[in-house]
N, C-alpha and C positions, 0 to 999 in steps of 0.2 A: 515741115519739121515739127515734131511734137515732143513734149517733155513730160516726165513723170516724177513726182516728188512724194507720192503716197507710199513711201518705202525708200530704198536706195535710189539715188538719182539716176534716171535713164533718159536717153535721147534716141529717137527713131527718125530715120530719113523719110522722105516722101513716099518711097516704095515699101515702107514698113520694116526695113532692115535696121537692126540696132547699131549704134555707134559706140566705139570704145573711147571713153572719156579720159582714161589715163590714171595716174597715181592719185593717192588720197588728197594731196594738197590741191591738185587741179580740180578734182571733183568737188572739194569744198568751195573753191572759187566760183564755179558755175552755179552751184547750189545757192550761194549768197546772192548771185544776180537773179536767180529764179525766185527768190523771196519777194522781189520787187520787179516783176516783168514789165519791161518798157520804161522803167525809171532809171535815170542816170545817177550813178554812185561815184563819188570822187575817188581818185586813186588813194588818197590818204585814208579815207573811210574804209575802203576795201582792204587795205593793208592792216588797218587796226582790227577789223573784224576777222580777217583771215588768221592773224597771229594772236587773236584774243588779247589785244592791248599791249603786246610786247613784240612789235615788229623788229626784225634784225636790221643791222645797218644797211644792208643791200636790199631792203624790202622792195623798193620801187623797181629796180632792175629785175628782180626775181618775179615780181608781179607781172611785168610786161612779157617776160619769157613764157609764163604760164598762159597769158592771154593769147600770145601768138600761136602757141601749140593748140589751144582750143579752137582758134579760127581755122586752122588747117583741118581739124576734125569735122567741124560744123559746115564749113564751106570749102571742100577740097577743090583744087584747080580753079580757084577764084582769086583774082588779084585785087589789091585795094582799089577803090574803097569797098570795104566789106558791108554787107547788107544785114547781117544777123547780129554779130557781136561788134557793135559800133563804138567809135570814139566820139564823145560829145564834150567839147571844151577840155577840161582837165579830168573828165570822168569817163566811165564806160557804162554800157547798157546792153541788154539783150532786147533787140527790137521785135518783140513778140507781144501778143495780147494774152490776157488771162485764159481765153478759150483754147490756146495752144497747149495748156497744161492739163494734166488729169484732174486737177482740182476744178478747172472750168467745166470739164466734162461731167464731173460730179454735180455741180450746180445745175447743169442742163438736164440731167436725168431726174433730179429731184423736182424740177419745174414740170417736166413731162408727167411725173407721177401725180403731182397735184392736179394737173389738168385732166388726167384720166379719172381721178376720183370725182372731180367736179362734173365730169361727163357721165358718171354712173358706170365706170368701167374699172372695178377693183382688180380684175385679173390683169389688165394692162398696167395698172399702178404697181402691182406686185412684180411684174416683169422688169419694170424700170428700176425699182428699188433693189431688186436682186442684182441687177447689172451694176448698180452704183456700189454695192458692197464688194463686188469683185475687183474694184479699182484699187483697194487697199492691198499692198504687198508687204506691209510691215509698218514699222514706226515711221510716221511722216518726217521728211527731211532727215533721214537716218544718217546721211553723210555729214550732218552738222551736229552730231552728238556731242554734248558738252558746250556748244556755242549758245550763249545767251540770246544772240540775235534771232535764233529760230524758235525760241521757247514759246513766244506768244502764238506763232503760227501753228505749232504742234498742239497747243491747248485748244485752239479753235477747231482744228481738224478732228481732234478726239471728240469734241462735242458734236461735230457734224456726223461723225460715224455713229455715235450713240443715238442721235436723232433719226438717222436713216434706219437703224435697227428697230427703234421703237415704232417708227412709221410702218415698217414692214410687218411687225407683230400686230399692229392695229388692223392692217388690211387682212391679215390671215384670220384674225378673230372675226372680222366681218364676213369672211368667206366660209365660216363655220369650222375652222380648224382649232377649236379651243382645246381639245385634248392634246393635239400635237405640239402646242406652244408652251404647255405648262412647264416642261423640263427646262427649256431655254430661259423662261422667265424666272424660275427658281434660281438659276445660276446668276442671272443679271441682277436680281434683287439682292443676292448675297454680295455681289461685287460692288453694287451701288445702292447701299441701304437708304440713302437720303433722296433718291429719285422717286417722287410720289407717283409719277405716271406709270412706272414699271409695277409698283405695288397695285395700282388700280387695274392694270391689265391682267396681272396674275389673279387677283380676286375675281375679276370678271370671267376669266377662263375657267376657274374652279367652279364658280356658280353655274355656268352653262354646262359643265360636266356633271352636274348633280351633286356637287360637294359644297353645299351651303355653309356647313360648319367650318370647313377648311378655309373658305373664302373670308369668313368673319375673323378667323384666327389671323390670317395675313394682315387684315386691316388693323386689328388690335396690336399686332407686333410692330407695324409701321408707326402707329400712334406712340407706342412706348419708345421706339428708337428716336423719333423726332423730339419727344419730350426730354429724354435723357441726354441726347447729344447736343441739341440746339435750344431746348427750353421752349419749343414751339408746338402748337396744335396743328393737326393736319389741315391742308388746304380744303377749299370748297369741293374739289373733285372727289377726294377720299370721303369726306363727310357725307356728301350726297349719295355716293355709291353705297356706303354702309346702310344708310336709311332705306335705299331702294332694295337692298338684299333682305333686310329685316322685313320689309313689306312684301317681299316676293313680287316686286314690280314687274309686270309683263314687258315693260320696255327694255329690260335687260336681256330678253330673249329676242334676237333679231329674226326677221322673216327668213324662212327657209332653214332654220336651225331647229332640230327636234327639241321639244321641251322634255326635261328629265325629272321634274318635281311637280307634284300636284297638277297634272295636265289639264284638269278642268277649271283651274283658276283663270279668271278673265276670259273664259270661253263663253259661247252662246249658252245661256241657261245658268251661268255661274251666279247671277244675282239672285236667283230663286233657290240656291243651295242644292241644285241637282246637277248631274253630269249632262253633257250634250246628249241629244236623242240617240246618236249612234252607240253611245256607251251604255245607255239604260235599256236598250232593247233586249228581250230575252235571247239567250244563246241559241243558235240554230241546232246545236247538238242535242237539245232537248232538256237542258237544265232549267229549273224554274227559280227565279229570284224570290226570296221571301217577301210577301207583299207588305209586311209590317215594318220592314227595315228601309230607312231612307238613306240617301247619299249626302251626308252633311259636308258643307265647306269646312276647311280647316279652322278649328277654334270656335265653331258656331254650334256645336252639339248641345242640345237642351233635353230635359226630361221628356218622355214620350207624351204625345198629345192625349189630353183627357185626364191626366193625373196632375193634380195640383201640387204646389211645392210642399205644403204641409203634409198632404197625404203621401207624397213621394218620400219625404224624410221619415215619416212613420213606417212606410213599407220597408225602408232599409233596415229598420230595427226589427221588423217582423219578416225574417227570411222566408218562411213558407208562403206568406202572402205575396211577396214579390215573385217567388217562383211560380205561383198560380197565375199571376198577371202575365208573365212571359209565356206560360203554357197556353193561355188563351190566344196570344198573338200567334204562336206556332200553329194552333188549330185553324186560325183565320187564314194562314198561308198555305193550308192544305196538308200539314204534317200532323203527326201524333206523337205523344210523349208518354210512353208507359211509365207507370209510377216507379220512381227511384232509379230510372235508367238514364235520364237526361237526354233521351233521343229526340229527334225532331229534324227540321230542315237543316239546322246547323250542327247536328250530331251531339256528341258528349260535351262539347264546349259549353253547353248551357249549365251543366251540373256544377255548381260552385261559383257561378258568376253572380255577383250581387249588385254591380254598378252598371247602369244602362250604357255608359260610355264604353265599358269593356265589351259589352255584348255587341254594340255597334262595330267595334274594332274586329270582333270575331266575324261578324257578317261581312264586313268589307274584305277580310282576308279570304273568306270562303267563296265569294262570288266575283266574277262569273266562274262556272265550273272549268277547271283546267287553266284558268288565267292567273295573273300575278296578284289580283286583288287590288283594293283601293287603299287609301290612307286616311286615317281619322286621328285627330289630335284631341286628347282628353284635357279638359280643364280641371283644376283642383276641385275636389268634392263631387265630381260628376261620375 
């Protein structure tokens, strides 16, 4: 015999067939006993809970009539003594264990998911968590709506459901489904604005989808909500995540998940300010990369080699001199620049560029031929 309380109360026989529990008052009675499986509840306490503190004069006889009817449903063709709905002294109990309820099955599936994760099987963990979520059929202990006796159990099960959803979202993030979970996380953070774990998951999903600015906005809004509603600062998880996003920490990109922003950061060769060898090789299609243009790491661009700071600042004031300097670089790369045309390996983009940083941005956008180009971050004054 199995029972379900994650929704309206149900009972199924050993062969899986559902049992008809009867009218509302009878369903309330068995649900009160399922709140405490295996625990004896006195007749007076049951009557008080069943009629919510106002039992009728004939409460005891009515209670016994309901119990007799339930016994005929649960154990048909069985004569006393009954083995399921038993009498113990002056009270009654359902002689079952927590494992006979769907709540016990929920705990079992969560434990299986944890073991799967510990064993390096996120796919198995996902399957267990998805099965756990299917156990909910509605409001827990729905037949005891308005009964204070079930309120604590309902609150606990609501927390359990949210924990399972968050665990499943975490597993899906580990499996590389960051794009797919963003919508659900938007809804959940709107419904539960004080749950920091959900905000952290949403920011992580956005960052892995190449939306760094949106991820930081989520964290900033979470900080504002916590401050305005509770007067609190975010916990360590949100603070550390914000720092990692600002630093573009490679640890935020899990193995097997494509990187979407600055792909050469924390890659082989990143410490020298160059792309990996595969990215710096000349294109097979025949395009030639300008020899004088380097691939800077984000935020590390400096004036070109051989030009001192004073001379560089002076060159910025002498536009033609700067243009002559860049023209010499074009010639070194194998191109020509007819007077007044701005032609060269980078085409007309040269004409009117005065800042080396902007020129490097143009080079990154133009190379490799037919590609999407690189990314360069300009510092103030460069």
